[in-house]
Structure formats: C-alpha cells, structure tokens
C-alpha positions as CSV (number, residue, x, y, z in Angstrom):
1,X,112.2,115.9,115.3
2,X,113.9,113.6,112.9
3,X,114.0,109.9,114.2
4,X,116.8,107.7,113.3
5,X,116.2,104.9,110.8
6,X,114.4,101.9,112.2
7,X,116.6,98.9,112.9
8,X,115.0,95.5,112.0
9,X,117.9,93.2,113.1
10,X,117.2,91.8,116.4
11,X,113.8,93.6,116.8
12,X,110.6,92.0,117.9
13,X,107.5,92.8,115.9
14,X,103.6,92.1,116.3
15,X,102.0,91.7,113.0
16,X,98.1,91.1,112.8
17,X,96.3,89.7,109.9
18,X,99.5,87.6,109.3
19,X,98.1,84.6,107.7
20,X,97.8,85.9,104.2
21,X,98.2,89.0,101.9
22,X,100.3,91.9,103.0
23,X,100.5,90.6,106.6
24,X,102.0,87.4,105.4
25,X,104.4,89.2,103.3
26,X,105.6,91.5,105.8
27,X,106.2,88.7,108.2
28,X,108.3,87.0,105.5
29,X,110.3,90.1,104.7
30,X,110.7,91.1,108.3
31,X,112.2,87.7,109.1
32,X,114.6,88.2,106.1
33,X,115.6,91.5,108.0
34,X,116.4,89.5,111.3
35,X,113.2,90.5,113.2
36,X,111.7,88.2,115.8
37,X,107.9,87.8,115.1
38,X,104.6,87.5,116.9
39,X,102.0,86.7,114.3
40,X,98.3,87.1,114.9
41,X,95.4,86.0,112.8
42,X,92.0,84.2,113.1
43,X,92.8,81.6,110.4
44,X,94.7,79.1,112.5
45,X,95.7,76.7,109.8
46,X,97.2,79.4,107.5
47,X,98.8,81.1,110.4
48,X,100.5,77.9,111.4
49,X,101.7,77.3,107.6
50,X,103.2,80.8,107.8
51,X,104.9,80.2,111.0
52,X,106.2,76.8,109.9
53,X,107.8,78.2,107.0
54,X,109.5,81.1,108.9
55,X,110.9,78.7,111.5
56,X,112.3,76.5,108.8
57,X,113.8,79.1,106.9
58,X,115.1,81.3,109.9
59,X,115.7,78.9,112.9
60,X,117.6,81.5,114.8
61,X,114.5,83.8,115.1
62,X,111.7,83.5,117.6
63,X,108.3,83.1,115.8
64,X,105.1,82.8,117.9
65,X,101.5,82.7,116.9
66,X,98.2,83.7,118.5
67,X,94.9,82.9,117.0
68,X,92.3,85.8,117.7
69,X,89.2,87.1,116.2
70,X,89.5,90.7,117.0
71,X,85.8,91.3,116.7
72,X,85.2,89.3,119.8
73,X,84.8,91.0,123.1
74,X,87.9,90.5,125.3
75,X,90.2,89.3,122.4
76,X,92.5,92.2,122.3
77,X,93.1,92.4,126.1
78,X,93.9,88.7,126.1
79,X,96.0,89.0,123.0
80,X,98.0,91.8,124.5
81,X,98.5,90.1,127.7
82,X,99.8,86.8,126.0
83,X,102.2,88.9,123.8
84,X,103.7,90.7,126.9
85,X,103.8,87.5,128.9
86,X,106.1,86.1,126.2
87,X,108.3,89.2,126.4
88,X,108.0,92.7,127.7
89,X,110.1,94.0,124.7
90,X,108.5,95.3,121.6
91,X,109.9,97.4,118.8
92,X,107.3,97.2,116.0
93,X,103.5,97.0,116.1
94,X,101.9,96.4,112.7
95,X,97.9,96.8,112.7
96,X,97.3,95.1,109.5
97,X,94.1,93.0,110.1
98,X,90.9,94.4,108.6
99,X,87.5,93.5,107.2
100,X,85.4,95.3,104.5
101,X,81.7,95.6,104.1
102,X,80.1,96.8,101.0
103,X,76.7,98.5,100.8
104,X,74.8,101.6,101.0
105,X,74.5,103.1,104.5
106,X,70.5,102.5,104.6
107,X,71.2,98.9,103.7
108,X,74.0,98.2,106.3
109,X,72.7,97.2,109.7
110,X,74.0,98.7,112.9
111,X,75.5,95.3,113.8
112,X,77.4,95.1,110.5
113,X,78.6,98.7,110.8
114,X,79.8,98.1,114.4
115,X,81.5,95.0,113.4
116,X,83.6,96.8,110.9
117,X,84.5,99.6,113.3
118,X,85.3,97.3,116.0
119,X,88.0,95.4,113.9
120,X,89.3,98.1,111.8
121,X,89.4,100.9,114.3
122,X,88.8,99.8,117.8
123,X,91.0,96.8,117.8
124,X,94.0,98.7,116.6
125,X,93.3,101.5,119.1
126,X,93.1,99.0,122.0
127,X,96.1,96.9,120.9
128,X,98.2,100.1,120.6
129,X,97.0,101.4,124.0
130,X,97.9,97.8,125.5
131,X,101.3,97.6,124.0
132,X,102.5,101.2,124.0
133,X,104.3,101.0,127.4
134,X,106.5,98.3,125.7
135,X,107.0,100.3,122.5
136,X,108.1,103.3,124.6
137,X,110.5,101.1,126.4
138,X,112.2,100.2,123.1
139,X,115.2,102.2,121.6
140,X,113.1,103.4,118.8
141,X,109.9,101.8,118.5
142,X,107.4,102.2,115.6
143,X,103.7,101.6,114.8
144,X,102.2,100.7,111.5
145,X,98.5,101.2,111.0
146,X,97.0,100.1,107.7
147,X,94.3,102.6,106.4
148,X,93.2,102.3,102.9
149,X,92.5,104.1,99.6
150,X,89.2,104.6,101.2
151,X,90.7,106.4,104.0
152,X,91.6,109.1,101.4
153,X,88.4,109.1,99.6
154,X,84.8,108.3,100.5
155,X,83.1,106.6,97.7
156,X,79.3,105.7,97.7
157,X,78.5,102.3,99.1
158,X,81.4,102.2,101.5
159,X,80.1,103.9,104.7
160,X,81.3,101.5,107.1
161,X,84.6,100.6,105.7
162,X,85.6,104.2,104.7
163,X,84.5,105.5,108.2
164,X,86.8,102.9,109.9
165,X,89.8,103.7,107.6
166,X,89.4,107.6,107.8
167,X,89.2,106.9,111.7
168,X,92.5,105.0,111.8
169,X,94.0,107.6,109.6
170,X,93.1,110.4,112.1
171,X,94.3,108.4,115.1
172,X,97.5,107.6,113.5
173,X,98.2,111.2,112.7
174,X,97.5,112.4,116.3
175,X,99.7,109.4,117.7
176,X,102.4,110.3,115.4
177,X,102.6,113.9,116.7
178,X,102.4,112.7,120.4
179,X,104.8,109.9,120.1
180,X,107.6,111.4,118.0
181,X,108.9,113.3,121.0
182,X,109.5,109.9,122.7
183,X,111.2,108.5,119.9
184,X,108.5,106.3,118.6
185,X,107.5,106.6,114.9
186,X,104.0,106.1,113.4
187,X,103.4,105.2,109.7
188,X,99.8,105.2,108.2
189,X,99.5,103.0,105.1
190,X,97.1,103.7,102.2
191,X,97.1,100.7,100.0
192,X,95.3,100.7,96.5
193,X,94.3,97.5,94.8
194,X,96.5,94.9,96.5
195,X,96.3,91.4,95.1
196,X,95.1,89.4,98.1
197,X,92.6,86.5,98.8
198,X,89.7,89.0,99.0
199,X,88.1,87.8,95.7
200,X,88.1,84.2,97.0
201,X,87.1,84.9,100.7
202,X,84.4,87.5,100.0
203,X,81.1,86.7,101.4
204,X,77.7,87.8,100.3
205,X,75.8,90.4,102.2
206,X,72.5,89.4,103.3
207,X,70.7,91.8,101.2
208,X,72.5,91.0,98.0
209,X,71.1,88.7,95.3
210,X,73.2,86.0,93.7
211,X,73.6,88.2,90.6
212,X,74.8,91.2,92.7
213,X,77.3,89.0,94.6
214,X,78.7,87.5,91.5
215,X,79.2,91.1,90.0
216,X,80.6,92.4,93.2
217,X,83.2,89.6,93.2
218,X,84.1,90.3,89.6
219,X,84.7,93.8,90.2
220,X,86.8,93.2,93.3
221,X,88.9,90.8,91.4
222,X,89.6,93.4,88.7
223,X,90.7,95.9,91.3
224,X,93.2,93.7,92.9
225,X,96.3,93.7,90.7
226,X,99.2,95.0,92.7
227,X,101.4,92.3,94.3
228,X,101.3,91.9,97.9
229,X,105.0,91.4,98.4
230,X,105.7,94.7,96.6
231,X,103.2,96.4,99.0
232,X,104.9,94.8,101.9
233,X,108.3,96.0,100.7
234,X,107.2,99.5,100.3
235,X,105.6,99.6,103.8
236,X,108.9,98.2,105.4
237,X,111.0,100.8,103.6
238,X,108.5,103.4,104.9
239,X,109.1,102.1,108.4
240,X,112.9,102.1,108.1
241,X,112.7,105.7,106.9
242,X,110.2,106.6,109.5
243,X,107.7,107.9,106.9
244,X,104.5,109.3,108.1
245,X,102.5,108.1,105.1
246,X,102.8,105.5,102.6
247,X,100.6,105.4,99.4
248,X,100.8,102.1,97.6
249,X,100.1,101.8,93.8
250,X,98.7,104.5,91.4
251,X,95.1,103.3,92.5
252,X,95.8,105.1,95.8
253,X,98.1,107.8,94.4
254,X,95.8,109.2,91.8
255,X,92.6,109.3,94.0
256,X,94.7,111.1,96.7
257,X,95.7,113.7,94.2
258,X,92.1,114.1,92.9
259,X,90.8,114.6,96.4
260,X,93.5,117.3,97.1
261,X,92.6,119.2,93.9
262,X,89.0,118.6,94.1
263,X,88.0,118.0,97.7
264,X,84.2,118.0,97.2
265,X,84.1,117.0,93.6
266,X,86.5,114.1,93.2
267,X,83.5,111.6,93.4
268,X,82.1,112.7,90.1
269,X,85.5,112.1,88.3
270,X,86.1,108.8,90.0
271,X,82.6,107.6,89.3
272,X,83.2,107.8,85.6
273,X,86.4,105.7,85.9
274,X,85.3,102.9,88.3
275,X,82.3,102.0,90.4
276,X,83.1,100.7,93.7
277,X,81.6,97.1,94.4
278,X,79.0,97.1,97.1
279,X,77.6,93.6,97.3
280,X,80.2,91.8,99.0
281,X,81.7,91.5,102.5
282,X,85.3,90.5,103.0
283,X,87.0,88.4,105.6
284,X,89.5,89.6,108.2
285,X,92.8,88.7,106.5
286,X,92.2,90.4,103.2
287,X,92.0,94.1,102.3
288,X,89.9,95.1,99.2
289,X,91.4,98.1,97.7
290,X,93.3,98.6,100.9
C-alpha cells in the first residue's frame, strides 16, 4: 500500500531531543514548512532558546516545550499526558533523543546498560504507544525513529548502544508493517557521523582513565563531520516521501553495504579503517555516529 506524501503545512509534530543537533534542525525546518511544534528535551535553557527563536521567526505557529529526562520512571506517561492535554491532534512523532555509552560488555554495569536501553529503546516504544491513538486519528500520520549506523553494524565496545539501536530498528520495521494499512507511515533513520555537540558533552565512563577519555573524545570529534542541518533535511524528505529507511552520510551507507555483503565478516574490514571510541559516555541530546 503506497501512502500519499506527508503534508507538513498545518500539521502538529512532537520532536524529542529538540534542544540541539538533528532535533533542533528538524524543529527549525519543520517550522519553515508550516508545522506546529511540541519540543521535548531535558536541557531546559537550550530548549527555551530554540523555542524562542521559532516563535520569533514563525509567530503564526504554535510552539510548546516540555522538559523531560526520558530515563526517569514516569517521565514518558507524564509527557504523553501533557502533550495530549494541549491537543488531541498529532500528525508526526519524531523519536530522536538518545544517549550513548562506550565500553566493552564486561566493563559496562547493568545499571549503565539499562540506562541506555531505557532512553534509546523503551522511551520511544512507550511514547509511541501512548500517542499512537492520536496518530491513527490523523489523516496520514507518521512516526520517525532514529536508530544509528550502529543499528546496522555491531562494533566492539558498543554493546549497550548497538543493542538499543538494533532494537529500535526492529521495532520500527514491525510497526511500519502494522500501521501502513491504517494510513500511518514509519521511517527508521540510520545516521552516520553527524556533527553535533557530542564531542563537548561527552562524559567520562567510570572505568576510563583521563588519557582514555581524552583519546575517546578526539576519536569522536573526528567522526562527527556531517552537518546536522543536512541530516535533518534528508530525514524530512524521507518523511514526505514516506520512505521506510533513511541512511545519512557515506559513514552509514558504506558499512551497510559491507554488512550486506559480509554479514559475519564486516568487522574485520571496518576494524582496519576505524576503531570505534569506547571510553566516553554521551548525553541525551547528542548522537555519536548516529
């Protein structure tokens, strides 16, 4: 079943992780397309700044903000209730917020692993579940779930992050098959090295030495080269065209091809090209190579 192009003008969209990076850029570009916005992030000052700019530039649009840490118990149900209390209409849900955690599986604690899964996987699932009735009531709703390059490949040192991004990829594919007959589209996004605040906001893992932390930050910074505004534009083009999957930058496209050609051996090839940084932990509004 081919869905008609998504119509942005007059639509209402929820965007998580909207205070910086791809989330901020998607918010700005959605406003340019005439979309009313519900912006979510845990960084209140940055979120307020984004909303202030949008209201100044687009006074005819409704822009509301919600400060929420999606790792906290009860945060998603409270957020969904507030969003629906403002309006029972919803046309677009963008699950963009995410965290990253580097480290070998034996070095990552259960609490750290669960923290990543809670934000990157469980929060989008719970938010989608809560807002789905409103999306189904829309004339052509759409869901965007941001996975990652590491939702296509599973490099050493990324057990928690890659698990969460593979999980959101699988969830999205099933959801797309289930919702398409009801007129709701689903797009899974796999970004490569997007230039965001990750290099500045990276936190040191408890087990990392100062030298390892510095090396990890430098490695992250080298990976982050693709402009966030270009990534946002590609995502929104994908939404408009109801694309099932959007791969952003060659740093996602090339590993995807390798994984298809060498499903069990791509790691050896990629390992000779780049070593994934493992000594840093990233905050909620920035994606590493995702």
